[in-house]
Each structure stands twice: as C-alpha cells, then as structure tokens.
C-alpha positions as CSV (number, residue, x, y, z in Angstrom):
1,X,0.0,-0.4,0.0
2,X,1.1,3.3,-0.9
3,X,0.4,6.6,1.5
4,X,2.0,8.7,-0.9
5,X,1.2,8.0,-4.8
6,X,1.0,11.5,-5.5
7,X,5.1,11.7,-5.9
8,X,7.6,9.7,-7.0
9,X,11.2,9.7,-5.3
10,X,12.1,13.6,-4.4
11,X,15.3,14.5,-6.7
12,X,17.5,16.9,-7.5
13,X,16.8,19.3,-10.1
14,X,18.6,22.8,-9.3
15,X,17.8,26.0,-8.6
16,X,16.0,27.0,-11.5
17,X,13.2,23.9,-11.1
18,X,9.8,24.6,-11.0
19,X,8.6,21.1,-9.9
20,X,7.3,21.7,-6.2
21,X,8.4,17.6,-5.5
22,X,12.2,18.3,-6.3
23,X,15.1,19.6,-4.7
24,X,16.4,23.0,-5.7
25,X,19.7,22.9,-3.6
26,X,20.1,19.5,-1.8
27,X,21.9,17.7,-3.9
28,X,22.9,14.6,-1.6
29,X,26.6,13.7,-4.2
30,X,27.6,16.9,-4.7
31,X,30.9,17.0,-2.6
32,X,31.7,20.4,-0.4
33,X,35.1,20.9,1.1
34,X,35.7,17.4,0.6
35,X,32.8,15.6,2.0
36,X,29.0,14.7,-0.2
37,X,26.7,16.9,1.1
38,X,24.5,14.1,2.4
39,X,27.5,13.3,4.7
40,X,27.5,16.8,6.0
41,X,24.0,16.7,6.6
42,X,22.9,13.5,8.0
43,X,19.1,14.5,8.3
44,X,16.4,12.6,10.2
45,X,12.5,12.2,10.5
46,X,11.2,12.8,13.8
47,X,8.3,9.9,14.8
48,X,6.5,12.4,16.6
49,X,5.9,15.4,14.6
50,X,5.7,13.9,11.0
51,X,4.3,10.6,11.9
52,X,1.7,11.7,15.4
53,X,1.1,15.7,15.2
54,X,-2.3,16.5,13.7
55,X,-2.6,20.4,14.5
56,X,-4.4,20.1,17.9
57,X,-3.2,23.4,19.5
58,X,-5.4,24.6,23.0
59,X,-7.7,26.1,21.1
60,X,-8.7,23.3,18.8
61,X,-8.7,19.6,17.5
62,X,-6.3,18.4,15.3
63,X,-6.8,19.3,11.6
64,X,-4.2,16.7,9.9
65,X,-5.5,13.0,9.4
66,X,-2.8,10.9,10.7
67,X,-4.7,7.4,10.8
68,X,-2.9,6.0,8.1
69,X,-5.9,4.2,7.2
70,X,-6.2,2.6,10.5
71,X,-7.8,2.8,13.8
72,X,-6.3,5.2,16.2
73,X,-4.9,3.8,19.6
74,X,-4.0,0.8,18.2
75,X,-1.3,-1.5,17.0
76,X,-2.6,-1.8,13.7
77,X,-2.4,2.0,13.8
78,X,1.3,1.5,15.3
79,X,2.3,-0.1,12.3
80,X,0.7,1.9,9.6
81,X,2.8,4.6,10.9
82,X,5.8,2.5,10.4
83,X,4.7,2.0,7.2
84,X,4.2,5.1,6.2
85,X,7.5,6.6,8.0
86,X,9.6,4.3,5.5
87,X,7.5,4.9,2.6
88,X,8.0,9.0,3.2
89,X,11.9,8.7,4.2
90,X,12.4,6.2,1.0
91,X,10.8,8.8,-1.4
92,X,12.8,12.2,0.4
93,X,16.4,10.4,0.7
94,X,16.1,10.6,4.2
95,X,18.6,8.1,5.9
96,X,17.3,8.4,10.0
97,X,14.5,8.8,12.3
98,X,14.3,9.5,16.0
99,X,11.2,8.7,18.1
100,X,10.4,8.8,21.9
101,X,9.0,5.3,23.5
102,X,5.5,5.8,23.0
103,X,5.3,7.9,19.7
104,X,6.1,4.2,18.5
105,X,2.8,2.6,20.0
106,X,0.1,3.8,22.5
107,X,0.8,3.9,26.2
108,X,-1.2,1.2,28.0
109,X,-2.3,1.3,31.5
110,X,0.4,-1.5,32.5
111,X,3.7,-0.4,32.1
112,X,4.3,-4.0,31.0
113,X,2.2,-4.0,28.4
114,X,3.6,-1.3,26.4
115,X,6.6,-2.7,26.9
116,X,5.4,-5.6,25.5
117,X,3.8,-3.4,22.4
118,X,7.6,-1.5,21.9
119,X,8.7,-5.2,21.7
120,X,6.5,-6.0,19.1
121,X,6.6,-3.0,16.9
122,X,10.4,-2.3,17.3
123,X,10.8,-6.2,15.6
124,X,8.6,-4.9,12.9
125,X,10.6,-1.7,12.9
126,X,13.7,-3.7,12.1
127,X,12.0,-6.3,9.4
128,X,11.5,-2.5,7.7
129,X,14.7,-1.0,7.3
130,X,16.3,-4.7,6.1
131,X,16.9,-3.9,2.7
132,X,17.1,0.1,2.9
133,X,19.5,1.9,4.1
134,X,17.4,3.9,7.2
135,X,19.1,3.4,10.3
136,X,18.1,5.2,13.6
137,X,19.6,8.5,15.0
138,X,18.6,8.6,18.4
139,X,15.6,7.4,20.7
140,X,14.6,9.1,23.9
141,X,11.6,8.3,26.7
142,X,8.6,10.5,26.4
143,X,9.3,11.9,30.5
144,X,6.7,14.5,30.2
145,X,2.9,13.6,28.1
146,X,1.8,11.6,31.4
147,X,0.0,13.4,33.8
148,X,2.3,11.2,36.1
149,X,5.3,13.6,35.4
150,X,3.3,16.7,36.0
151,X,5.8,17.8,38.5
152,X,9.1,16.1,36.1
153,X,10.5,12.6,36.0
154,X,14.1,13.1,37.3
155,X,13.1,15.8,39.7
156,X,9.5,14.6,40.7
157,X,8.6,14.7,44.7
158,X,7.5,11.3,44.0
159,X,9.8,8.7,43.9
160,X,7.5,5.9,42.6
161,X,7.4,8.4,39.8
162,X,11.3,8.3,39.5
163,X,11.1,5.0,39.0
164,X,8.8,4.8,36.5
165,X,11.0,7.4,34.8
166,X,13.7,4.9,35.1
167,X,11.5,2.2,33.3
168,X,11.0,3.8,30.7
169,X,14.2,5.5,30.2
170,X,15.5,1.6,30.7
171,X,13.0,0.2,27.7
172,X,14.0,3.2,25.5
173,X,17.5,2.6,25.7
174,X,17.0,-1.4,24.9
175,X,14.8,-0.2,21.4
176,X,17.7,2.3,20.9
177,X,20.0,-0.3,20.9
178,X,17.9,-3.0,19.2
179,X,17.6,0.0,16.3
180,X,21.3,0.6,16.4
181,X,20.6,4.4,17.1
182,X,23.7,6.2,17.4
183,X,22.5,8.2,20.4
184,X,19.7,8.9,23.4
185,X,18.7,12.0,24.2
186,X,17.4,13.5,27.5
187,X,15.0,15.9,26.8
188,X,14.1,17.8,29.6
189,X,10.7,18.0,29.3
190,X,8.9,18.9,32.7
191,X,12.3,18.8,34.3
192,X,12.2,22.3,36.2
193,X,10.0,24.4,38.7
194,X,7.5,26.8,39.5
195,X,8.0,28.5,42.0
196,X,10.8,28.1,44.7
197,X,8.1,28.2,47.5
198,X,7.7,24.5,47.3
199,X,10.5,23.4,45.4
200,X,14.8,22.1,46.6
201,X,16.3,22.9,43.9
202,X,19.6,21.2,45.3
203,X,17.6,17.6,45.4
204,X,16.0,17.7,42.2
205,X,19.1,18.6,40.4
206,X,21.0,15.9,42.2
207,X,17.7,13.4,41.6
208,X,18.1,14.5,37.7
209,X,21.8,13.7,37.7
210,X,21.5,9.7,40.0
211,X,18.5,8.9,37.1
212,X,21.2,10.1,34.1
213,X,24.5,7.9,35.9
214,X,22.2,5.0,36.0
215,X,21.2,5.5,32.2
216,X,24.8,5.7,31.2
217,X,26.0,2.7,33.6
218,X,23.2,0.6,32.2
219,X,23.4,1.7,28.3
220,X,27.2,0.8,28.5
221,X,26.4,-2.7,30.0
222,X,24.1,-3.3,27.3
223,X,26.5,-2.3,25.1
224,X,25.4,1.2,23.9
225,X,28.5,2.9,22.7
226,X,26.9,5.8,21.0
227,X,26.4,10.0,22.6
228,X,24.0,10.2,25.4
229,X,22.8,14.2,24.8
230,X,20.6,16.8,26.9
231,X,18.6,19.0,24.6
232,X,18.7,22.4,26.5
233,X,15.2,24.2,26.6
234,X,14.8,27.3,28.8
235,X,10.7,27.3,29.7
236,X,7.4,25.6,28.7
237,X,5.9,23.7,30.1
238,X,7.8,24.4,32.9
239,X,8.3,28.4,33.5
240,X,12.1,27.5,35.2
241,X,13.8,24.4,33.0
242,X,16.7,23.4,34.8
243,X,18.7,22.6,31.1
244,X,18.2,26.6,30.2
245,X,20.4,26.9,27.4
246,X,23.8,25.2,26.4
247,X,26.1,27.1,29.1
248,X,23.9,26.1,32.1
249,X,23.4,22.4,30.5
250,X,27.4,22.0,30.4
251,X,27.7,23.9,33.6
252,X,25.1,20.6,35.2
253,X,26.9,18.0,33.2
254,X,30.5,18.7,34.8
255,X,29.0,19.7,38.4
256,X,27.4,15.9,38.3
257,X,30.6,14.0,36.4
258,X,28.2,13.3,33.1
259,X,30.4,15.0,30.7
260,X,32.5,12.2,29.5
261,X,29.1,10.8,28.2
262,X,27.2,13.6,27.5
263,X,27.2,15.9,24.3
264,X,24.3,18.6,23.3
265,X,21.6,18.3,21.0
266,X,21.1,21.8,20.3
267,X,17.6,22.9,19.1
268,X,17.2,26.3,16.8
269,X,13.9,27.2,18.7
270,X,15.0,26.5,22.2
271,X,18.0,28.7,21.8
272,X,16.0,31.6,20.7
273,X,13.6,31.2,23.9
274,X,16.6,31.5,25.9
275,X,17.2,34.7,24.7
276,X,20.1,33.6,22.2
277,X,20.7,33.3,18.9
278,X,20.9,29.8,17.1
279,X,24.5,30.3,16.2
280,X,25.4,30.9,19.8
281,X,24.4,27.8,21.4
282,X,25.7,25.9,18.9
283,X,29.4,27.6,19.2
284,X,29.3,27.6,23.3
285,X,28.3,23.7,22.8
286,X,31.2,23.8,20.3
287,X,34.0,25.2,22.1
288,X,33.4,23.2,25.1
289,X,33.8,19.9,23.0
290,X,30.1,19.2,23.6
291,X,28.5,20.0,20.0
292,X,26.6,16.7,19.1
293,X,23.2,17.1,17.4
294,X,21.0,19.6,16.0
295,X,16.8,19.9,16.0
296,X,16.7,21.7,12.9
297,X,14.0,24.0,13.0
298,X,13.0,27.5,14.1
299,X,10.8,29.4,15.9
300,X,8.5,32.7,15.2
301,X,10.3,35.4,17.2
302,X,6.9,37.5,17.7
303,X,5.6,34.2,20.0
304,X,7.2,33.3,23.5
305,X,6.7,29.5,22.8
306,X,8.1,26.4,20.8
307,X,6.5,26.6,17.2
308,X,8.8,24.1,15.8
309,X,8.6,25.5,12.4
310,X,10.2,24.0,9.8
311,X,13.7,26.0,8.5
312,X,13.1,28.4,6.0
313,X,15.4,31.2,7.0
314,X,18.5,31.1,5.1
315,X,20.8,33.1,7.1
316,X,20.1,31.2,10.4
317,X,21.0,27.9,8.8
318,X,24.2,29.1,6.6
319,X,25.6,30.7,10.4
320,X,24.2,27.2,11.7
321,X,26.5,25.3,8.9
322,X,29.5,27.6,9.7
323,X,29.6,26.4,13.3
324,X,29.1,22.8,12.3
325,X,32.1,22.7,9.5
326,X,34.0,24.8,11.9
327,X,33.4,22.7,14.7
328,X,34.2,19.3,12.2
329,X,30.7,18.2,12.4
330,X,28.2,16.2,14.3
331,X,28.5,13.0,16.1
332,X,24.5,12.7,15.5
333,X,22.5,15.0,12.7
334,X,20.0,17.0,11.8
335,X,16.6,16.0,13.2
336,X,13.9,17.7,11.7
337,X,12.0,18.3,15.3
338,X,9.4,20.1,13.2
339,X,5.7,20.5,12.4
340,X,3.3,21.9,9.3
341,X,1.4,24.4,10.9
342,X,-2.3,23.9,11.4
343,X,-3.4,25.3,8.4
344,X,-1.2,22.8,5.9
345,X,-2.7,19.9,6.7
346,X,-2.1,17.8,3.4
347,X,0.3,14.9,3.0
348,X,1.9,17.2,0.0
349,X,2.1,19.7,2.8
350,X,4.3,17.1,4.6
351,X,6.8,16.7,2.0
352,X,6.8,20.4,0.8
353,X,7.9,21.0,4.7
354,X,10.7,18.7,4.8
355,X,11.9,20.1,0.7
356,X,11.8,23.4,2.4
357,X,14.2,22.4,5.3
358,X,16.5,20.4,3.7
359,X,17.2,23.0,1.2
360,X,17.5,25.6,3.4
361,X,20.3,23.5,5.1
362,X,21.6,22.5,1.7
363,X,21.7,26.1,0.7
364,X,23.2,27.2,4.6
365,X,25.8,25.0,3.8
366,X,27.0,25.8,0.0
367,X,27.0,29.8,1.7
368,X,28.6,28.2,5.1
369,X,31.4,26.8,2.7
370,X,31.9,30.0,0.9
371,X,32.1,31.9,4.1
372,X,35.4,30.0,5.3
373,X,36.5,29.6,1.9
374,X,36.6,33.2,1.2
375,X,38.1,33.6,4.4
376,X,37.8,37.2,5.4
377,X,35.9,36.3,8.1
378,X,38.4,34.5,9.9
379,X,41.3,36.9,8.9
380,X,39.7,40.0,10.4
381,X,39.2,37.7,13.6
382,X,42.6,36.7,13.8
383,X,43.7,40.6,13.2
384,X,41.6,41.6,15.9
385,X,43.3,39.3,18.5
386,X,46.5,40.2,17.1
387,X,48.0,42.0,20.0
388,X,47.9,38.8,21.8
389,X,50.1,37.5,19.8
390,X,53.5,39.2,20.8
391,X,55.1,41.1,23.5
392,X,52.5,41.6,26.9
393,X,49.6,40.0,25.2
394,X,51.5,36.7,24.2
395,X,52.9,36.7,28.0
396,X,49.3,36.9,28.8
397,X,48.3,33.9,26.4
398,X,50.9,31.9,28.3
399,X,50.5,32.9,31.5
400,X,54.0,34.0,32.1
401,X,52.9,37.6,33.6
402,X,51.8,38.8,37.4
403,X,49.2,41.2,38.2
404,X,51.8,43.1,39.7
405,X,54.0,43.2,36.3
406,X,50.4,44.3,34.3
407,X,49.9,46.9,36.8
408,X,53.3,48.3,36.4
409,X,53.5,48.0,32.5
410,X,49.6,49.5,32.2
411,X,51.0,52.6,34.8
412,X,54.0,52.9,32.1
413,X,51.5,53.2,29.3
414,X,49.7,55.7,30.8
415,X,46.5,55.4,28.5
416,X,45.8,52.5,26.2
417,X,44.6,53.7,22.6
418,X,40.8,52.7,21.9
419,X,40.8,49.2,20.6
420,X,40.5,48.2,17.0
421,X,37.3,48.8,15.3
422,X,34.9,45.6,15.5
423,X,33.7,46.5,11.8
424,X,30.3,44.9,12.3
425,X,28.3,46.9,9.7
426,X,31.3,45.7,7.0
427,X,31.3,42.2,8.2
428,X,27.6,41.9,7.6
429,X,27.8,43.1,4.2
430,X,30.5,40.5,3.7
431,X,28.0,37.6,4.4
432,X,25.4,39.8,2.4
433,X,27.8,39.2,-0.7
434,X,28.3,36.1,-0.2
435,X,24.6,35.0,0.7
436,X,23.4,37.0,-2.6
437,X,26.0,36.8,-4.8
C-alpha cells in the first residue's frame, strides 16, 4: 500500500526547477569541502511530529488525518505509521529517524503491556529496515506527557514516579540499541519548577543527575557505544527549566561528572526562547567539545513558545552550518523536530515542509563553505586579537606575567589607545555579498 502515491522519489533538479516535489539545493552527491552533502547533512525524520502530530492546539482539535487507514490507539495504527514513515523517508532520501517510546505505540495502563507493544513494534521496524539504508539516529523516552510527570521525571517529588521514569528510560535504551541508534537523548520536558516556595532545587538536580548516571551505566552494560545528549530548553512547559541553555546544561554535566558521556542536542527554537541566537548555543557547545546533534527547526520570534516551524531562514541555516563546519561536524545529525502549520494539513504539505527544510540547510551549507573559503571573516577575527601574538599580549596568553607586572605595564603606558574597530557593519555586508552573489 502506498500512502503518498502523488509523488515519486524526490530528486535534485537545481535552483530553477518549478517542480514543487524536487530539491533545488539539496544534491546529496555534491562535494562540499571534501565531503558529500549527504555526509555533511545526515537528516532525520522525527516520528512524533511527522507521523503523530495532527495540528491540535490548546484552542481546537487536529486538522490532519494521521490515521494512515487504521484506527488510532491500536497496534494496527502503530504499524501503519511505520509503513508510512518508511515510504516517506525513502521518497525523500532521508537516512535516519528518531523517536520517543510512546510515539511508536499507544501507551497502556500497565507498563508491562506497553513494553510488550514496544517489543512488537520494534521487531516490525527492524523488518522494515532490512534492505534499506535507513538507520536510527537516536531514541528517547517521553517523560512529560503522562499526568504522572506533572512535576517532572527525575525531578519529581514522588519516588514512585522516579522509578517509572527509570523504567521508561531502560526500555527506550533497549529499543535504541536494538535499532542501532547512534545516540540517546534526555529532553527535559518538565524537569524544572514553577516556584521556589515548594521546590528543593539542589535535591531535584541531584536526582536528575542520579537518573542520568544510572542510564549511562545501564546503556554501557548493554552495549550502547553512542553519545548521550541533553537538549537544552529554557521554558515551556515549566516556567524555570533546569537545562535553560547550552551553558547551563554544560555546567550541570560537569558539576555532576556526566560530561565524558554526554554532548548537547541543540535546537534552534529553544536557543531563541532562551534569548540567544541559534549560532550562540552552537558556538558555546562547540568550544566546550559538546556539540553533538541538532534539532533542525526555527521559532516565530513574535511568539514566546516552541512553535517548531520548518527552517526556511537561510541566514540562520548558513550561520548554523558555519559553526558545524568549523567544529568538524556532528556525532549525531539534523533531526527535523518540526511540524507543518495547523493550516497545512495535507500529506503534500508534509513533503513540501521537508523539501523546504532540507533545501534551507543545503543552501546554508553551500554558503557557509563559501564564507570559510572566502576567508574574510576568519582573517578579520585573527587580526582583531593580534595584540596577543607578541609582547605583553603573548605573555598574558602564556600565563607568563603577574598582576603586579601588568599594573606596572599599564602605569608606564599611562593611557591605552582605543581597541580596533569591530567593523560589524562591514562584516555583515561581507555575509550579504556571499549569500546573494
């Protein structure tokens, strides 16, 4: 059975094509800086948005039919989603998928029945993977939707709830290993608080770290060799989330001795909700050796919540790919944690959305490589800090000077000249020249 018989395999046709079901910039075999575009951009389909989300919001029910010819809430529906998902990925040339546990199957009232269903569906997915080059990018457990997680999972005030979170993580790790996943993600969900009047922050952070240590120990025991990830998120649904941004997440990982096993899964929309640019959180992760994977989306800057839109802003994707290239690439991939708008409710819209996102990142890759090859930005930054290459600056960098010696140097200098101009406007014009020439 074909769910998407209105489209054949989506192919690269170049910037001038008028075919709405063709790539304009994503040419998987094109070589950029010594690697194929498909290697630079390991795209992944998110099970939850693409196969589960129907456009429901707080003001109304869904607009998209994601039943795929089966009754929702049944194992037949779970298998139909697998069939639809693999057809979708194959027609777009997407090589990876990622999932939450309860994206795959309807959650039962008894965790033992849920786990039986997960065993059944993962067997079915393994069969679908045979004969394809499709792989699992990462898995995770949904520790936020069920009412039991109203106060968080690892951060819950209930030891019983903590145990259920541990059980879900264990099973999700089992599934990730079974499906050959490259990573495992902790998405904070509700790990945070609404008020300090009823919260012991230190207690909760220690419990979250304990749960993560248990996950690492178990994962390594069953043969998981990939990276664990934290996905920073500043707010929503909790007012104050413990993984606010890249810097906060890195500090947490180092404080609790988790930094050797964890990297970060950076999401564009989460970075902007934290008051940063996407590029900022990527840079902070990269310079700390913790840039692992990316949730490829963007948010609406006029709205204060996680809108998970498909990326289309090429300036943003260019700056993203500039950071990725400078960091030497990712250990993970580019997961489209993005959903079509509520008014874009057809299967055709699903394809248009992925084509948009894949093309936006492909064009960003092309332009980021051009920025690096042009060399203007790198040369300017090197020159801007050139006072540290000789004399007193070099001694500072080499830690060969004391505070007293620096004070004496300043006294002899009497008054420093203004530092060199940052030339921000000029550098922005350089970016525009490369983007639009």
